N, C-alpha and C positions, 0 to 999 in steps of 0.2 A: 778363559773358561775355567771355572773351579767346580770340583765335584765334592759334595758333602754326603756322608753316610751317617744315618741315624739308626742305631740298633733298637732292639725291643725294649731295653731298659729306658731309653730316651723318649719313648712314646707309649709308656705303659698305662697312662691314665690321662684324665683331662688336664690336670696341672702340668704334666710332662709335655703335653702338646702345646700348652700355652708357653712353656719354657722354650720349646723349639722356636716359637715366634720371637721370643726375646733374643735367642741366639742369632736368628736371621737379621733382626733389626740392628743388633750390635755389630755383626760381621759384614753385613751387606749381602745382597743376593742377586746383583746384576751379573749376567752371563754365568749362571749357576745351574747345575743339575743336582738334584737331591735324590739319593737312593735311600729307601726306607724299608725296614724289616716289619715282620708281624709284630703286633703290640704285646708287650709284656711276655707272658707265658702262653700266648695263643698257639704257637707252633706245637707245644706240648698238648694243648687242648685239642687241636686238630688231629694229633696222633691218636688220641683216644677215640675220636670219631672214626678214623681209619681202621683202628683195631676192632671197634664195635661192628663196623660194616663188614670187614673181612671175615670176622668170626661169626657173623649173623647173630649178633648179641641183641638181647631185648632192650638194652639201654641205649641203642643208637639214637633214638629220638631225644632222649634226655641229654646226651652229649652234644647234639646239635643245638638244643635249646640253651645249654650253658654258653656256647659260643655266641649265639644270636643275642642273648640277653646282655652279655658283656658289651657288645658293640652298640646295642641300642641304648643301654644305660650311659655309655660314653657320649653318644650323640645328645642325649637329654641334658648332660652336664656341660656341653660345649656350645650348642647352637640356639639361637633365638628362633630362626626359621628352620624348623627341623624337616619339613616335608620333602624338599628336593633330595637331601642326602639319604633320608630313610627310603625313598623310592629307589635310589641307586643301590643301596645295601640289600633291599629285598630282591632286586634283580639278580644280584650275585648269589643270594641264598636259593633263588629259583634255579639258577644254573647248576648249583651244587646238587639240588634235589633231582634235577634232570639227569645228571651223571649217575647218581646212585640208582636211579630207576632203570636206566637203559644199559648200563655197563655189563658186558659179558665176560670180561677178562678176569682170570684168577691170578694174574701176576701181581704179587703184593707190591713190588717196587713201582710198577705202572700205576696201580691204584693210589699208592702213596702220593705220587707227584700230582695226580689229577685232583686230589682233595686238599693236600697241605697248602697248595698255592693260594687258597682263598684267604689265608692269614694275611699275606702281603697285599692281595687285591683289596681286601676290606680296609686295612690300615691306610693305604695310599688314597683310597676314595674319600675316606673321612678327613684325612689331613689336607688333601687338596681342596676339598670343599671348605674346610675351616679357614685355610689361608685366604681363599677368595673372599670369605665373609669378613675377614679383618683387614682386607685391602691389599693383601700380597697376592696379586693375580698370577696364576700359573696354569700350566698345561699338564693334564694327567696323561701319562704315557704308559701303554701296555708293553712292558719289557719283552714279552714273548714274541712280539712282532719285530724286535730289533736284535736280540741276542739269540742266534740260531746254533743249535747243538745237534749231536747225534742222539740216538735213542737209548743211551745207557742211563736208565732212570735212576734217580737219587744221586748220581755222581757224573753228570753228563759232561762230555768234552765239547768245547766251543769250536764251531766252524768259523774261524777267524776271518776268512775272506768274505763270506756272506755277511757276517756280523759287522765288519768294517764298512761294507757297502751300505747296509741298512742304517747304521748309526750316523753316517755322514749325510743322510737325508733328513736328519732331525733338525727342526728349526731351533737353533740355539739362541736366537734373539729373545726367546721367552724363558721364564723360569720354568723348568721342567721337573715334575715329580714322577718318579718311577719306583718299581719294586726291586728289591734285592732278591738274590737266591734263585730266581726263576729264569727259565729260557723256554724256547719252543723248538721242536724238531721239524723235519720237512713235511710231516703230516699235520702240522699245526697242533700237535699234542704238547701239553705242558711237560717240561723237564725241570729238574733242579740241579744245582751246581755243587751239591754237597752241603751238609749241615753247617751253619754259620757262613754260608756262601755270599752274603750281602757285601762283604768287603771286596770279594772278587768281582762282583758286579760293578762296584765303583771303579775298580782298576780297569775293567774292560772298557767302560765308557771313557775314562780318562785317556787311555791309550788311543782309542779310535778318534777322540776329539782333540788330541794333542793338548790336553789340559795343562793349566799352570800348576795345579796341585790337587791332591786329594786330602780331605780331612775326615777322620773317623772321630765322631763325637761319642764319648764314653762317660760313665759315671765314676771314673778314676782320673787322676791328674795326667796320666800318660802311660807309657810302658814302664812297668816296674821290674826290678830284677827278680821278683818272686811274687807268687800269689799271696796277698796279705791274709787270706783265709787260713793259710797253712804255715806261714812264716812271719816272724816278728821282725821289726826294724827293716822294712823294705826300702829300697833306694830307687828314686826316679831316674830313668835313663834318658838324659837330655838329647843325646845324639847317638844314632845307630846307623852303621853303614848298611847298604842293601844286602851285602853278602852275609853280614852278621844277623840281620833280621831274617833272612831266608833260612839260615841255620837254626835260629831259635824257633821259627815257625815249623820247620821240618820236624824238630824234636817235640813239638806240641804246645808251644807258647800260645795261649788262648786269645791274646789281645789282637793278634793279626792272623788272618786266615792264610794258610800256606801258599795258596795259588795267587794271592794278591800281589806279591812283590815283583815277580819276574816281568810282567808287562810294564810296571812302573820303572824298573831298572833299565829296561830296554830303551826308554825315552828319557831317562833321568828326570822323571816327575817326582818331586818330593811328596812324601806321605807324612801328614801331621796327625798325631793322636792327642786329642785335647779333651778337657773336662767340659761338659755342657752345663756344669754348675758354676765353675770358676773361670769366667771368660777372660780374665786378665792373665791367667796362667798360660804360658807358651806350650806346655806339655812336652811331648817327645817328637823329634824329627827323624825320619828315616830318609836318608839321602846319600849322595856321593860325599865322601868326606871321612872324618875321623871314625875309626872302627867302632869304638864304644866309649862314651863319656857319660859319667865317670867310669873308669875301669874298675869292675867289681865282679865277683862271681854271680852268675845268673842261674836260678833254680827253676826247673820246669817239671811239673808233676802231672802224670797221667794215671788216673785211677781206673778201676774196673778192667784191668788187664788179665790176660791168661798166659801163664808160662807153660810152654809145651816142650817136652823132651821126646825125641823120635829116634829110634834105632832100628836096624835091620832085624828081621825075624831070625836070620841065621847067624847073627853076631858078626857079619862081615863089615868091612870098612864102609863108612858113609862117604861115597865119592860123587863125582859130578852127575852121573845119571840118576842117582838117588835124589840129589838136591833139585835137579830139574823136574823130576817127578813130583816132589813135595811142593815145589813152588807152583806147579800147574794146578794142583788141587787147591792150594791156598787162593790162587787167582780165581778159579772157578767158583769158590765159595765166598768170594769178596771179603776175605779176611785181611785186615791191614797189619803188616809186619812192622813192629817198632824197634826190634832188636834181634840180632842173629848172633849165635855163638856155636861153634862146632868143635868136636874132638874127633878122634879116630873112629869111635864107635857110636857116637850120638850127635844129634843136631838139635839145638835148642832155639826156640823162637818165642818172643813176647808178642802176643797178638791182641788186636782190638776187634771185637765182634760187633761192629756197628749195625749189621743187618740180621743179627740173630741166626747166623748160619753155622755156629760152632758144632752143633750136634750133627749136621750134615757132613761137615768136615771130618768129624770123628768116625762116622760110619764108612767113609771112603778110605781114610788114611789107615785105619786099623785092619783093613783087608791085606795090606802089604807090609806094615811096620808095627813094632811094639811102640806104644804111646803111653806116656804118663803126663799128667798136667796138674797145675795148681791154679785154681780160679781166684778171681777177685784180689789180685796182687796190685801193687803200685810200682810204677816206673818213674824213678827220679833221674833227671838229666841235669848235670852241673856243667855249664859252660864257663870257661876261664876258672877252672876249679883250683882251689887251694886245699891243702890237707885239712885245714880248719873247716872248710865248707863240706868236705867229704865226711868228716867226723860228725858234723852237725846233722847230716842226713842219716848216717849210720845209727844214730841214737834213736831214730824213730821206729825201729822194729828189727826184725830178723832179716839179714841180707841173704837172699837166695842165689843171687848171681851178681857179679860185678864185672864191668868192662871199662877199660881205660884206653883212650887214644890221646893224641896231643891236645892238651887243654880241655878235654871233655871226658867226664866220668859218668857212667850210667850204673845205677843200682836198682835191682828188682827186690822189693821189700814185701814182707808179709806181716 
């Protein structure tokens, strides 16, 4: 059993979907499960639908029309016999309209998951139908019936026991096409596994099916030691150990989703990251073995961070009960902490505000503490750091905070 994952860039238009067919014919698709994301920038487009609906905006209809027209135009460019797939697509848009009409919840995160899921449902319906049309016969699978989670919307935790039971009922003799990113809770409501969670979906299926391997198909040659948008002369990492890949993902390396690796490590399932353009390129392998090859500094950048400094109102020491209190507020506001540094009188954290809750955090924390913050800073993490690598990053702006541990240096830059 092999698991393939195709992200949004690999299915962004008609030519990309035809290229997906080329990949399958080149690699083979016997005993294979394919996990597919929403097409191109459709998750962003659905987020505009969500915001228009939540804010009762007049452009809700226009935002839905943009999404519908994108998928219909894609169908026009792919299919000779368009009516069957158009019927299935209109059914999905009918379900979306039904939710918008009857929903009574004001929980943004719940609403988000019930709407954003249509990106993956639409993409997999179209691709499944297209593969059937070109003779690659497959079974469309609703992932929400298989991956079961709690009700923590937008970052749900997997119920592994129920999920394992469900997935083992799957007929793996067929080529199966399913959605990344999505799950379902005990009330059969849609949940999501965190942004970019399709990699994690692939790992869940691989773990439960005892898969031979997982391959993530990307528009790059594999895992690079830095993002080429921000760094020159990047290096392809041919081999990465599970532990090193987990560290890189933890610090924010965008090629591999942080939750993806542990299920694969538990069963020693190798993960390949390969180019869907250059099929002769072996890409990168994450597996048991050499820690990192070639050995080189690795640069990880996280933008749009917030550096917050917190101190007691009475200038007393920041001790354990203060930190416990602060972390509870951070947790309640769903703020992700990417760096921590404390002194006798202050506590600094670098935060990621994925759910736009920073203002709510400020309103709570300032009741008990003095708070200063700097928004829109960048967090650079250097694994296997050398002084040359640190100097290279330090040249990019003003260093607001620096933290060093064995082999790893982090700098917050403005």
